[in-house]
N, C-alpha and C positions, 0 to 999 in steps of 0.2 A: 503490499500500498503505501503510496505515497506521504512528502507529507504536507500535502494541504490533506487532502483529503483528510490523515488524522489530527489536523487542527480544526477540521470544519466538527468532525466526530467530540475532539475537546470541545467548541465551541455549545455543542447540543448538551453534554452533561453539565458544563456550566451557569447557560439557563436553567438547566433544570437544577440542582442545586442552593441558585440565588430562590428560588422559586419556593424550594425548601426551607433553605434557614429562613425565608417572609415568611409562610407559615410555621417556621418553629418559633420564631420572637413572636410573633401575637401568641401563642399559646402558651407562650411564655408569658406573658404581658397579664394572662387570665390568669396564670399562678399562681404570679407576684399578687395582683387586687384577690383573688380570694385570701392569701396569706396573710395579705394585711389587715383585712377583716375577724380573722378567726386568732389575728396577734401571734401567726408562727414568725418561727427566723426563714432569713432568704433562704440562708446555707441550712445543708442537711445533706452535711455528711455521708452518713448512714448510705441513702440514696441515692445518690452519685458514686459513691463504690461498688455499689451496687450494678448498677444502669454499665459504668465502664465493662464490671466482672461480664455480662449482656451484651454487650457490643462486640468487647475481643474476641466472643465467641463464633460472633458472625463471619470472620475474614479469618482470611489462612495469616499462619502463623509470621510471615515476616512482615504482613501488615500491620500485626497487631499495635508493634509501639509507636506508627504511626496514625492509627484509630487511637491508640491514647490520648498522643498528646491533639491529636484535632479535638478532641471531645472534652479532654481537660482546659481547651483554651476554648470552647462553646459553655460550658459549665460558667465557666468564669464570668465571661461576656454575656451571659444569662441573669448572674444573678447580678452584675453592673444593672444591666434592663431590668433587672425588678427594683433594683431600689432606688432608681432614680424615675418610676413613676410619677407620674404626680398625684400627688394624694388628692382622695373628695374632698371638695371645694376648695383645692388650694389648684393657682396656675401650673 
């Protein structure tokens, strides 16, 4: 396969990733709002650890460290996003 064809495939994958990321962050916002109303902490280390274990099992062993790194970053971004959500009644 030629470079341009591979790049076209990569571009499509990137569009799919961005759509999934947008959807994920919309759910993150809803979870953050719910946690706030219930007085729960944004950080749930046990949940993150459990989820990371599940995700690593979905990929090949050589991809595991990369998935770990990706999701640790996603978890960090998600927590930051939740912490910065506007509070009800505040801009």
